[in-house]
C-alpha positions in Angstrom: 0.0 0.0 0.0 1.2 3.5 -0.8 0.1 6.7 0.9 0.1 9.7 -1.5 2.9 12.0 -0.2 0.7 15.1 -1.2 -2.5 13.9 0.4 -2.4 11.5 3.4 -6.1 10.7 2.9 -5.4 9.1 -0.5 -4.1 5.5 -0.4 -3.2 3.2 -3.3 -3.2 -0.6 -3.2 -0.3 -2.6 -4.3 -0.4 -4.3 -7.7 -3.0 -7.1 -7.8 -4.7 -5.9 -4.6 -7.8 -3.9 -3.8 -9.2 -2.4 -0.6 -11.9 -3.9 1.5 -13.5 -2.6 4.7 -12.6 -5.1 7.5 -16.0 -4.8 9.3 -18.2 -5.3 6.3 -15.9 -7.0 3.7 -17.2 -4.5 1.1 -14.8 -3.9 -1.9 -13.6 -0.4 -2.5 -11.2 -0.7 -5.5 -7.5 0.1 -6.0 -7.6 3.7 -4.7 -9.2 5.0 -1.6 -9.8 8.5 -0.3 -10.5 8.5 3.4 -13.2 10.7 4.6 -16.6 10.5 6.3 -18.9 7.5 6.0 -22.6 8.2 6.5 -23.6 4.5 6.2 -21.6 1.5 7.1 -23.1 -1.9 6.4 -26.4 -0.2 5.7 -26.5 1.4 9.1 -26.8 5.2 9.4 -23.8 6.7 11.3 -24.9 9.6 13.4 -22.7 11.5 13.7 -20.9 10.5 10.4 -17.9 8.2 11.0 -14.4 9.4 10.1 -12.6 6.6 8.3 -9.0 5.6 9.2 -6.5 3.5 7.3 -6.8 0.9 10.1 -10.4 0.1 9.0 -9.3 -1.2 5.6 -7.2 -4.1 4.4 -5.6 -5.0 1.1 -6.9 -8.2 -0.4 -6.2 -10.1 -3.6 -8.0 -8.6 -6.6 -11.1 -10.6 -7.5 -11.4 -12.3 -10.9 -11.4 -10.1 -14.1 -15.1 -10.4 -14.6 -15.8 -8.9 -11.1 -17.2 -5.4 -11.2 -17.1 -2.9 -8.3 
């Protein structure tokens, strides 16, 4: 994983990897901009939840026919 040196909220997965939220296992793709989540796992977050890098993991990229 690479953290953008110009924007610490922008993270990029290594080759052949994508990001997944650990708590919900939802796929987020190869680049992620950390911010606020208003819904996590279909549950409204009140107040909105501020994402951190520790809440995501890199996993092997799914097969080619998979669409995000």
